PDB file of N, CA, C and O in Angstrom:
ATOM      1  N   MET A   1       1.003  -1.107   0.030  1.00  0.00           N
ATOM      2  CA  MET A   1      -0.057  -0.092   0.058  1.00  0.00           C
ATOM      3  C   MET A   1       0.901   1.122  -0.056  1.00  0.00           C
ATOM      4  O   MET A   1       1.774   1.212   0.808  1.00  0.00           O
ATOM      5  N   LEU A   2       0.838   2.004  -0.964  1.00  0.00           N
ATOM      6  CA  LEU A   2       1.400   3.314  -1.031  1.00  0.00           C
ATOM      7  C   LEU A   2       0.860   4.437  -0.570  1.00  0.00           C
ATOM      8  O   LEU A   2      -0.197   4.888  -1.011  1.00  0.00           O
ATOM      9  N   GLN A   3       1.737   5.131   0.615  1.00  0.00           N
ATOM     10  CA  GLN A   3       1.295   6.390   1.241  1.00  0.00           C
ATOM     11  C   GLN A   3       1.995   7.348   1.196  1.00  0.00           C
ATOM     12  O   GLN A   3       3.178   7.163   0.912  1.00  0.00           O
ATOM     13  N   THR A   4       1.646   8.340   1.386  1.00  0.00           N
ATOM     14  CA  THR A   4       2.409   9.861   1.133  1.00  0.00           C
ATOM     15  C   THR A   4       3.139  10.246   2.402  1.00  0.00           C
ATOM     16  O   THR A   4       2.365  10.149   3.354  1.00  0.00           O
ATOM     17  N   LEU A   5       4.197  10.597   2.719  1.00  0.00           N
ATOM     18  CA  LEU A   5       4.471  11.106   4.032  1.00  0.00           C
ATOM     19  C   LEU A   5       4.282  12.671   3.913  1.00  0.00           C
ATOM     20  O   LEU A   5       4.490  13.318   2.886  1.00  0.00           O
ATOM     21  N   PHE A   6       3.850  13.180   5.134  1.00  0.00           N
ATOM     22  CA  PHE A   6       3.615  14.631   4.986  1.00  0.00           C
ATOM     23  C   PHE A   6       3.978  15.414   6.360  1.00  0.00           C
ATOM     24  O   PHE A   6       3.878  14.860   7.455  1.00  0.00           O
ATOM     25  N   THR A   7       4.350  16.567   6.221  1.00  0.00           N
ATOM     26  CA  THR A   7       4.768  17.466   7.094  1.00  0.00           C
ATOM     27  C   THR A   7       3.661  17.708   8.181  1.00  0.00           C
ATOM     28  O   THR A   7       2.522  17.971   7.797  1.00  0.00           O
ATOM     29  N   VAL A   8       3.955  17.628   9.570  1.00  0.00           N
ATOM     30  CA  VAL A   8       3.037  18.076  10.647  1.00  0.00           C
ATOM     31  C   VAL A   8       4.067  18.605  11.491  1.00  0.00           C
ATOM     32  O   VAL A   8       5.004  17.920  11.902  1.00  0.00           O
ATOM     33  N   GLY A   9       3.880  19.975  11.786  1.00  0.00           N
ATOM     34  CA  GLY A   9       4.763  21.013  12.718  1.00  0.00           C
ATOM     35  C   GLY A   9       6.075  20.690  12.023  1.00  0.00           C
ATOM     36  O   GLY A   9       6.200  20.611  10.801  1.00  0.00           O
ATOM     37  N   ASP A  10       7.152  20.490  13.019  1.00  0.00           N
ATOM     38  CA  ASP A  10       8.177  20.017  12.876  1.00  0.00           C
ATOM     39  C   ASP A  10       8.887  18.414  12.740  1.00  0.00           C
ATOM     40  O   ASP A  10      10.020  18.019  13.012  1.00  0.00           O
ATOM     41  N   GLY A  11       7.570  17.641  12.145  1.00  0.00           N
ATOM     42  CA  GLY A  11       7.854  16.421  12.259  1.00  0.00           C
ATOM     43  C   GLY A  11       7.281  16.141  10.709  1.00  0.00           C
ATOM     44  O   GLY A  11       6.991  17.035   9.912  1.00  0.00           O
ATOM     45  N   THR A  12       7.186  14.766  10.470  1.00  0.00           N
ATOM     46  CA  THR A  12       6.652  14.009   9.407  1.00  0.00           C
ATOM     47  C   THR A  12       5.786  12.795   9.721  1.00  0.00           C
ATOM     48  O   THR A  12       6.165  11.997  10.578  1.00  0.00           O
ATOM     49  N   ALA A  13       4.670  12.625   9.081  1.00  0.00           N
ATOM     50  CA  ALA A  13       3.716  11.758   9.448  1.00  0.00           C
ATOM     51  C   ALA A  13       2.955  10.785   8.081  1.00  0.00           C
ATOM     52  O   ALA A  13       2.842  11.157   6.912  1.00  0.00           O
ATOM     53  N   VAL A  14       2.611   9.770   8.542  1.00  0.00           N
ATOM     54  CA  VAL A  14       1.813   9.307   7.379  1.00  0.00           C
ATOM     55  C   VAL A  14       0.303   8.560   8.008  1.00  0.00           C
ATOM     56  O   VAL A  14       0.236   8.079   9.139  1.00  0.00           O
ATOM     57  N   ILE A  15      -0.598   8.580   7.238  1.00  0.00           N
ATOM     58  CA  ILE A  15      -1.658   8.140   7.663  1.00  0.00           C
ATOM     59  C   ILE A  15      -1.850   6.436   7.513  1.00  0.00           C
ATOM     60  O   ILE A  15      -1.448   5.817   6.528  1.00  0.00           O
ATOM     61  N   ILE A  16      -2.444   5.894   8.518  1.00  0.00           N
ATOM     62  CA  ILE A  16      -2.813   4.632   8.455  1.00  0.00           C
ATOM     63  C   ILE A  16      -4.070   4.295   8.314  1.00  0.00           C
ATOM     64  O   ILE A  16      -4.856   4.606   9.209  1.00  0.00           O
ATOM     65  N   LEU A  17      -4.519   3.599   7.176  1.00  0.00           N
ATOM     66  CA  LEU A  17      -5.985   3.577   6.887  1.00  0.00           C
ATOM     67  C   LEU A  17      -6.926   2.628   7.920  1.00  0.00           C
ATOM     68  O   LEU A  17      -6.558   1.591   8.472  1.00  0.00           O
ATOM     69  N   ALA A  18      -8.239   3.274   8.022  1.00  0.00           N
ATOM     70  CA  ALA A  18      -9.013   2.545   8.969  1.00  0.00           C
ATOM     71  C   ALA A  18      -8.926   1.172   9.425  1.00  0.00           C
ATOM     72  O   ALA A  18      -8.771   0.766  10.576  1.00  0.00           O
ATOM     73  N   ASP A  19      -9.083   0.346   8.055  1.00  0.00           N
ATOM     74  CA  ASP A  19      -9.106  -1.118   7.867  1.00  0.00           C
ATOM     75  C   ASP A  19      -7.508  -1.802   8.837  1.00  0.00           C
ATOM     76  O   ASP A  19      -7.429  -2.746   9.623  1.00  0.00           O
ATOM     77  N   LEU A  20      -6.602  -0.987   8.410  1.00  0.00           N
ATOM     78  CA  LEU A  20      -5.329  -1.363   8.978  1.00  0.00           C
ATOM     79  C   LEU A  20      -5.373  -1.381  10.778  1.00  0.00           C
ATOM     80  O   LEU A  20      -5.104  -2.286  11.567  1.00  0.00           O
ATOM     81  N   LEU A  21      -5.817  -0.015  10.990  1.00  0.00           N
ATOM     82  CA  LEU A  21      -6.139   0.142  12.544  1.00  0.00           C
ATOM     83  C   LEU A  21      -6.953  -0.816  13.089  1.00  0.00           C
ATOM     84  O   LEU A  21      -6.516  -1.365  14.100  1.00  0.00           O
ATOM     85  N   LYS A  22      -8.241  -1.226  12.596  1.00  0.00           N
ATOM     86  CA  LYS A  22      -9.008  -2.228  12.873  1.00  0.00           C
ATOM     87  C   LYS A  22      -8.354  -3.533  12.961  1.00  0.00           C
ATOM     88  O   LYS A  22      -8.498  -4.276  13.931  1.00  0.00           O
ATOM     89  N   ARG A  23      -7.614  -3.816  11.914  1.00  0.00           N
ATOM     90  CA  ARG A  23      -7.057  -5.397  11.889  1.00  0.00           C
ATOM     91  C   ARG A  23      -6.012  -5.484  13.068  1.00  0.00           C
ATOM     92  O   ARG A  23      -5.873  -6.597  13.576  1.00  0.00           O
ATOM     93  N   TYR A  24      -5.226  -4.391  13.584  1.00  0.00           N
ATOM     94  CA  TYR A  24      -4.308  -4.455  14.528  1.00  0.00           C
ATOM     95  C   TYR A  24      -4.900  -4.006  15.810  1.00  0.00           C
ATOM     96  O   TYR A  24      -4.182  -4.249  16.779  1.00  0.00           O
ATOM     97  N   GLY A  25      -6.070  -3.390  16.080  1.00  0.00           N
ATOM     98  CA  GLY A  25      -6.616  -3.025  17.132  1.00  0.00           C
ATOM     99  C   GLY A  25      -6.072  -1.810  17.649  1.00  0.00           C
ATOM    100  O   GLY A  25      -6.045  -1.555  18.853  1.00  0.00           O
ATOM    101  N   LEU A  26      -5.663  -1.102  16.803  1.00  0.00           N
ATOM    102  CA  LEU A  26      -5.229   0.312  17.249  1.00  0.00           C
ATOM    103  C   LEU A  26      -6.367   1.265  16.896  1.00  0.00           C
ATOM    104  O   LEU A  26      -7.389   1.038  16.249  1.00  0.00           O
ATOM    105  N   LYS A  27      -5.801   2.752  17.668  1.00  0.00           N
ATOM    106  CA  LYS A  27      -6.586   3.799  17.516  1.00  0.00           C
ATOM    107  C   LYS A  27      -5.682   4.867  17.841  1.00  0.00           C
ATOM    108  O   LYS A  27      -4.545   4.720  18.289  1.00  0.00           O
ATOM    109  N   ALA A  28      -6.378   6.167  17.533  1.00  0.00           N
ATOM    110  CA  ALA A  28      -5.636   7.434  17.636  1.00  0.00           C
ATOM    111  C   ALA A  28      -5.302   7.501  19.370  1.00  0.00           C
ATOM    112  O   ALA A  28      -6.066   7.125  20.259  1.00  0.00           O
ATOM    113  N   GLY A  29      -4.138   8.005  19.511  1.00  0.00           N
ATOM    114  CA  GLY A  29      -3.543   7.986  20.710  1.00  0.00           C
ATOM    115  C   GLY A  29      -2.911   6.812  21.500  1.00  0.00           C
ATOM    116  O   GLY A  29      -2.496   6.996  22.644  1.00  0.00           O
ATOM    117  N   ASP A  30      -2.838   5.573  20.872  1.00  0.00           N
ATOM    118  CA  ASP A  30      -2.092   4.360  21.359  1.00  0.00           C
ATOM    119  C   ASP A  30      -0.439   4.773  21.065  1.00  0.00           C
ATOM    120  O   ASP A  30      -0.118   5.349  20.025  1.00  0.00           O
ATOM    121  N   LEU A  31       0.249   4.512  21.798  1.00  0.00           N
ATOM    122  CA  LEU A  31       1.499   4.033  22.013  1.00  0.00           C
ATOM    123  C   LEU A  31       1.978   3.110  20.755  1.00  0.00           C
ATOM    124  O   LEU A  31       1.198   2.167  20.625  1.00  0.00           O
ATOM    125  N   VAL A  32       3.107   3.098  19.717  1.00  0.00           N
ATOM    126  CA  VAL A  32       3.640   2.271  19.094  1.00  0.00           C
ATOM    127  C   VAL A  32       5.013   2.385  18.928  1.00  0.00           C
ATOM    128  O   VAL A  32       5.534   3.493  19.051  1.00  0.00           O
ATOM    129  N   ASN A  33       5.667   1.417  18.672  1.00  0.00           N
ATOM    130  CA  ASN A  33       7.149   1.273  18.776  1.00  0.00           C
ATOM    131  C   ASN A  33       7.424   1.328  17.295  1.00  0.00           C
ATOM    132  O   ASN A  33       6.738   0.565  16.615  1.00  0.00           O
ATOM    133  N   LEU A  34       8.275   2.067  16.685  1.00  0.00           N
ATOM    134  CA  LEU A  34       9.107   2.272  15.229  1.00  0.00           C
ATOM    135  C   LEU A  34      10.061   1.341  15.627  1.00  0.00           C
ATOM    136  O   LEU A  34      10.652   1.409  16.705  1.00  0.00           O
ATOM    137  N   LEU A  35      10.258   0.333  14.656  1.00  0.00           N
ATOM    138  CA  LEU A  35      11.387  -0.584  14.568  1.00  0.00           C
ATOM    139  C   LEU A  35      12.075  -0.434  13.422  1.00  0.00           C
ATOM    140  O   LEU A  35      11.424  -0.116  12.426  1.00  0.00           O
ATOM    141  N   SER A  36      13.577  -0.632  13.299  1.00  0.00           N
ATOM    142  CA  SER A  36      14.174  -0.496  12.241  1.00  0.00           C
ATOM    143  C   SER A  36      14.212  -2.017  11.567  1.00  0.00           C
ATOM    144  O   SER A  36      14.669  -2.918  12.271  1.00  0.00           O
ATOM    145  N   THR A  37      13.859  -2.255  10.548  1.00  0.00           N
ATOM    146  CA  THR A  37      13.988  -3.707  10.048  1.00  0.00           C
ATOM    147  C   THR A  37      14.582  -3.839   8.820  1.00  0.00           C
ATOM    148  O   THR A  37      14.560  -2.854   8.082  1.00  0.00           O
ATOM    149  N   GLU A  38      15.258  -5.134   8.336  1.00  0.00           N
ATOM    150  CA  GLU A  38      15.884  -5.343   7.076  1.00  0.00           C
ATOM    151  C   GLU A  38      15.121  -4.525   6.097  1.00  0.00           C
ATOM    152  O   GLU A  38      15.754  -3.761   5.369  1.00  0.00           O
ATOM    153  N   ALA A  39      13.778  -4.609   5.998  1.00  0.00           N
ATOM    154  CA  ALA A  39      12.815  -4.445   5.023  1.00  0.00           C
ATOM    155  C   ALA A  39      12.420  -2.749   5.219  1.00  0.00           C
ATOM    156  O   ALA A  39      11.969  -2.083   4.287  1.00  0.00           O
ATOM    157  N   GLY A  40      12.615  -2.327   6.267  1.00  0.00           N
ATOM    158  CA  GLY A  40      12.206  -1.041   6.421  1.00  0.00           C
ATOM    159  C   GLY A  40      11.850  -0.602   8.003  1.00  0.00           C
ATOM    160  O   GLY A  40      12.337  -1.127   9.005  1.00  0.00           O
ATOM    161  N   ILE A  41      11.058   0.291   7.976  1.00  0.00           N
ATOM    162  CA  ILE A  41      10.428   0.913   9.256  1.00  0.00           C
ATOM    163  C   ILE A  41       9.052  -0.350   9.612  1.00  0.00           C
ATOM    164  O   ILE A  41       8.279  -0.790   8.761  1.00  0.00           O
ATOM    165  N   ALA A  42       9.065  -0.650  10.827  1.00  0.00           N
ATOM    166  CA  ALA A  42       7.891  -1.321  11.011  1.00  0.00           C
ATOM    167  C   ALA A  42       7.285  -0.520  12.258  1.00  0.00           C
ATOM    168  O   ALA A  42       8.077   0.025  13.026  1.00  0.00           O
ATOM    169  N   ILE A  43       5.738  -0.418  12.514  1.00  0.00           N
ATOM    170  CA  ILE A  43       5.184  -0.299  13.406  1.00  0.00           C
ATOM    171  C   ILE A  43       4.639  -1.065  14.133  1.00  0.00           C
ATOM    172  O   ILE A  43       3.724  -1.725  13.642  1.00  0.00           O
ATOM    173  N   VAL A  44       4.968  -1.254  15.478  1.00  0.00           N
ATOM    174  CA  VAL A  44       4.322  -2.268  16.332  1.00  0.00           C
ATOM    175  C   VAL A  44       3.787  -1.670  17.465  1.00  0.00           C
ATOM    176  O   VAL A  44       4.360  -0.828  18.157  1.00  0.00           O
ATOM    177  N   PRO A  45       2.422  -2.229  17.676  1.00  0.00           N
ATOM    178  CA  PRO A  45       1.917  -1.609  19.049  1.00  0.00           C
ATOM    179  C   PRO A  45       2.652  -1.966  20.324  1.00  0.00           C
ATOM    180  O   PRO A  45       3.204  -3.042  20.553  1.00  0.00           O
ATOM    181  N   GLU A  46       2.585  -0.976  21.073  1.00  0.00           N
ATOM    182  CA  GLU A  46       3.422  -0.950  22.398  1.00  0.00           C
ATOM    183  C   GLU A  46       2.681  -2.087  23.149  1.00  0.00           C
ATOM    184  O   GLU A  46       1.452  -2.108  23.101  1.00  0.00           O
ATOM    185  N   THR A  47       3.346  -3.012  23.825  1.00  0.00           N
ATOM    186  CA  THR A  47       2.945  -4.166  24.710  1.00  0.00           C
ATOM    187  C   THR A  47       3.541  -4.084  25.954  1.00  0.00           C
ATOM    188  O   THR A  47       3.193  -4.965  26.741  1.00  0.00           O
ATOM    189  N   GLY A  48       4.260  -3.356  26.311  1.00  0.00           N
ATOM    190  CA  GLY A  48       4.808  -3.240  27.601  1.00  0.00           C
ATOM    191  C   GLY A  48       6.179  -3.747  27.470  1.00  0.00           C
ATOM    192  O   GLY A  48       7.047  -3.300  28.220  1.00  0.00           O
ATOM    193  N   LEU A  49       6.463  -4.653  26.576  1.00  0.00           N
ATOM    194  CA  LEU A  49       7.609  -5.645  26.624  1.00  0.00           C
ATOM    195  C   LEU A  49       8.564  -4.815  25.913  1.00  0.00           C
ATOM    196  O   LEU A  49       8.181  -3.912  25.169  1.00  0.00           O
ATOM    197  N   ASP A  50      10.043  -5.132  26.148  1.00  0.00           N
ATOM    198  CA  ASP A  50      11.088  -4.640  25.512  1.00  0.00           C
ATOM    199  C   ASP A  50      11.053  -4.967  24.164  1.00  0.00           C
ATOM    200  O   ASP A  50      10.784  -6.160  24.026  1.00  0.00           O
ATOM    201  N   PRO A  51      11.221  -4.371  23.100  1.00  0.00           N
ATOM    202  CA  PRO A  51      11.230  -4.777  21.646  1.00  0.00           C
ATOM    203  C   PRO A  51      12.391  -5.863  21.285  1.00  0.00           C
ATOM    204  O   PRO A  51      12.200  -6.783  20.490  1.00  0.00           O
ATOM    205  N   SER A  52      13.664  -5.631  21.996  1.00  0.00           N
ATOM    206  CA  SER A  52      14.524  -6.855  21.781  1.00  0.00           C
ATOM    207  C   SER A  52      14.008  -8.158  22.616  1.00  0.00           C
ATOM    208  O   SER A  52      14.515  -9.264  22.431  1.00  0.00           O
ATOM    209  N   PHE A  53      13.013  -7.941  23.500  1.00  0.00           N
ATOM    210  CA  PHE A  53      12.768  -9.303  24.141  1.00  0.00           C
ATOM    211  C   PHE A  53      11.588  -9.831  23.247  1.00  0.00           C
ATOM    212  O   PHE A  53      11.625 -11.019  22.924  1.00  0.00           O
ATOM    213  N   GLU A  54      10.485  -9.001  22.795  1.00  0.00           N
ATOM    214  CA  GLU A  54       9.790  -9.284  22.137  1.00  0.00           C
ATOM    215  C   GLU A  54       9.854  -9.799  20.774  1.00  0.00           C
ATOM    216  O   GLU A  54       9.090 -10.632  20.287  1.00  0.00           O
ATOM    217  N   ASN A  55      10.848  -9.216  20.201  1.00  0.00           N
ATOM    218  CA  ASN A  55      11.766 -10.245  19.028  1.00  0.00           C
ATOM    219  C   ASN A  55      12.240 -11.502  19.214  1.00  0.00           C
ATOM    220  O   ASN A  55      12.194 -12.418  18.393  1.00  0.00           O
ATOM    221  N   ALA A  56      12.704 -11.532  20.325  1.00  0.00           N
ATOM    222  CA  ALA A  56      13.380 -13.073  20.607  1.00  0.00           C
ATOM    223  C   ALA A  56      11.989 -13.842  21.031  1.00  0.00           C
ATOM    224  O   ALA A  56      11.946 -14.992  20.594  1.00  0.00           O
ATOM    225  N   LEU A  57      11.164 -13.547  21.584  1.00  0.00           N
ATOM    226  CA  LEU A  57       9.981 -14.299  21.940  1.00  0.00           C
ATOM    227  C   LEU A  57       9.146 -14.609  20.341  1.00  0.00           C
ATOM    228  O   LEU A  57       8.549 -15.655  20.082  1.00  0.00           O
ATOM    229  N   ARG A  58       9.246 -13.784  19.689  1.00  0.00           N
ATOM    230  CA  ARG A  58       8.516 -13.854  18.253  1.00  0.00           C
ATOM    231  C   ARG A  58       9.471 -14.853  17.446  1.00  0.00           C
ATOM    232  O   ARG A  58       8.898 -15.631  16.683  1.00  0.00           O
ATOM    233  N   THR A  59      10.829 -14.917  17.528  1.00  0.00           N
ATOM    234  CA  THR A  59      11.890 -15.575  16.855  1.00  0.00           C
ATOM    235  C   THR A  59      11.490 -17.334  17.526  1.00  0.00           C
ATOM    236  O   THR A  59      11.168 -18.313  16.853  1.00  0.00           O
ATOM    237  N   ILE A  60      11.620 -17.264  18.698  1.00  0.00           N
ATOM    238  CA  ILE A  60      11.343 -18.646  19.493  1.00  0.00           C
ATOM    239  C   ILE A  60      10.129 -19.077  18.935  1.00  0.00           C
ATOM    240  O   ILE A  60      10.187 -20.005  18.128  1.00  0.00           O
ATOM    241  N   SER A  61       8.810 -18.479  19.266  1.00  0.00           N
ATOM    242  CA  SER A  61       7.798 -18.966  18.802  1.00  0.00           C
ATOM    243  C   SER A  61       7.467 -19.511  17.246  1.00  0.00           C
ATOM    244  O   SER A  61       6.709 -20.436  16.956  1.00  0.00           O
ATOM    245  N   ARG A  62       8.249 -18.679  16.336  1.00  0.00           N
ATOM    246  CA  ARG A  62       8.143 -19.397  14.783  1.00  0.00           C
ATOM    247  C   ARG A  62       9.103 -20.751  14.989  1.00  0.00           C
ATOM    248  O   ARG A  62       8.695 -21.870  14.677  1.00  0.00           O
ATOM    249  N   GLU A  63      10.254 -20.544  15.478  1.00  0.00           N
ATOM    250  CA  GLU A  63      11.039 -21.911  15.497  1.00  0.00           C
ATOM    251  C   GLU A  63      10.591 -22.885  16.256  1.00  0.00           C
ATOM    252  O   GLU A  63      11.165 -23.945  16.006  1.00  0.00           O
ATOM    253  N   ARG A  64       9.687 -22.961  17.197  1.00  0.00           N
ATOM    254  CA  ARG A  64       9.322 -23.872  18.361  1.00  0.00           C
ATOM    255  C   ARG A  64       7.739 -23.963  18.195  1.00  0.00           C
ATOM    256  O   ARG A  64       7.121 -24.471  19.130  1.00  0.00           O
ATOM    257  N   HIS A  65       6.924 -23.446  16.912  1.00  0.00           N
ATOM    258  CA  HIS A  65       5.670 -23.597  16.912  1.00  0.00           C
ATOM    259  C   HIS A  65       5.092 -24.814  17.067  1.00  0.00           C
ATOM    260  O   HIS A  65       4.082 -24.863  17.769  1.00  0.00           O
ATOM    261  N   GLU A  66       5.662 -26.182  16.382  1.00  0.00           N
ATOM    262  CA  GLU A  66       5.281 -27.180  16.441  1.00  0.00           C
ATOM    263  C   GLU A  66       5.138 -27.732  17.815  1.00  0.00           C
ATOM    264  O   GLU A  66       4.149 -28.203  18.378  1.00  0.00           O
ATOM    265  N   LEU A  67       6.438 -27.551  18.243  1.00  0.00           N
ATOM    266  CA  LEU A  67       6.406 -27.858  19.944  1.00  0.00           C
ATOM    267  C   LEU A  67       5.271 -27.237  20.814  1.00  0.00           C
ATOM    268  O   LEU A  67       4.518 -27.951  21.477  1.00  0.00           O
ATOM    269  N   PHE A  68       5.190 -26.059  20.790  1.00  0.00           N
ATOM    270  CA  PHE A  68       3.998 -25.233  21.465  1.00  0.00           C
ATOM    271  C   PHE A  68       2.632 -25.986  21.151  1.00  0.00           C
ATOM    272  O   PHE A  68       1.791 -26.354  21.971  1.00  0.00           O
ATOM    273  N   GLN A  69       2.616 -26.099  20.033  1.00  0.00           N
ATOM    274  CA  GLN A  69       1.081 -26.498  19.502  1.00  0.00           C
ATOM    275  C   GLN A  69       0.802 -27.969  20.290  1.00  0.00           C
ATOM    276  O   GLN A  69      -0.271 -28.245  20.826  1.00  0.00           O
ATOM    277  N   ARG A  70       1.762 -28.691  20.259  1.00  0.00           N
ATOM    278  CA  ARG A  70       1.902 -30.224  20.937  1.00  0.00           C
ATOM    279  C   ARG A  70       1.421 -29.900  22.457  1.00  0.00           C
ATOM    280  O   ARG A  70       0.453 -30.473  22.956  1.00  0.00           O
ATOM    281  N   LEU A  71       2.199 -28.918  23.145  1.00  0.00           N
ATOM    282  CA  LEU A  71       2.058 -28.801  24.572  1.00  0.00           C
ATOM    283  C   LEU A  71       0.674 -28.216  24.833  1.00  0.00           C
ATOM    284  O   LEU A  71       0.073 -28.509  25.866  1.00  0.00           O
ATOM    285  N   THR A  72       0.164 -27.407  23.935  1.00  0.00           N
ATOM    286  CA  THR A  72      -1.193 -26.903  23.897  1.00  0.00           C
ATOM    287  C   THR A  72      -2.226 -27.941  23.699  1.00  0.00           C
ATOM    288  O   THR A  72      -3.217 -27.882  24.428  1.00  0.00           O
ATOM    289  N   ASP A  73      -2.127 -29.024  22.687  1.00  0.00           N
ATOM    290  CA  ASP A  73      -2.911 -29.938  22.533  1.00  0.00           C
ATOM    291  C   ASP A  73      -3.005 -31.035  23.706  1.00  0.00           C
ATOM    292  O   ASP A  73      -3.977 -31.656  24.137  1.00  0.00           O
ATOM    293  N   PHE A  74      -1.734 -31.048  24.046  1.00  0.00           N
ATOM    294  CA  PHE A  74      -1.609 -32.209  25.502  1.00  0.00           C
ATOM    295  C   PHE A  74      -2.364 -31.264  26.614  1.00  0.00           C
ATOM    296  O   PHE A  74      -3.326 -31.857  27.102  1.00  0.00           O
ATOM    297  N   ASP A  75      -2.211 -30.229  27.021  1.00  0.00           N
ATOM    298  CA  ASP A  75      -2.977 -29.461  28.014  1.00  0.00           C
ATOM    299  C   ASP A  75      -4.350 -29.373  27.688  1.00  0.00           C
ATOM    300  O   ASP A  75      -4.970 -29.491  28.744  1.00  0.00           O
ATOM    301  N   THR A  76      -5.042 -29.239  26.839  1.00  0.00           N
ATOM    302  CA  THR A  76      -6.414 -29.330  26.516  1.00  0.00           C
ATOM    303  C   THR A  76      -6.933 -30.690  26.658  1.00  0.00           C
ATOM    304  O   THR A  76      -8.080 -30.877  27.064  1.00  0.00           O
ATOM    305  N   GLN A  77      -6.096 -31.711  26.323  1.00  0.00           N
ATOM    306  CA  GLN A  77      -6.739 -33.104  26.688  1.00  0.00           C
ATOM    307  C   GLN A  77      -7.070 -33.541  27.987  1.00  0.00           C
ATOM    308  O   GLN A  77      -7.806 -34.484  28.278  1.00  0.00           O
ATOM    309  N   LYS A  78      -6.245 -32.501  29.019  1.00  0.00           N
ATOM    310  CA  LYS A  78      -6.264 -33.289  30.509  1.00  0.00           C
ATOM    311  C   LYS A  78      -7.686 -33.258  31.216  1.00  0.00           C
ATOM    312  O   LYS A  78      -8.281 -32.223  30.916  1.00  0.00           O
ATOM    313  N   PRO A  79      -8.256 -33.915  31.890  1.00  0.00           N
ATOM    314  CA  PRO A  79      -9.499 -34.190  32.573  1.00  0.00           C
ATOM    315  C   PRO A  79      -9.593 -32.744  33.408  1.00  0.00           C
ATOM    316  O   PRO A  79     -10.544 -32.526  34.159  1.00  0.00           O
TER     317      PRO A  79
END
């Protein structure tokens, strides 16, 4: 999705369309982190976790998805 940056006071802004805000549960006034990635800038909702810790969790979750799924399945089968 191509968007134009525009000047607001001494800064620069971009409009995030309503459907994306809704998809990610964001609204005006929410805190977000701007992360530098290999692909560019990522806008990530503030979760209260340190971004590097959150990235590590995300990596582990991707790498160990099957294990976590098996543990979840096992846990839900308990009486």
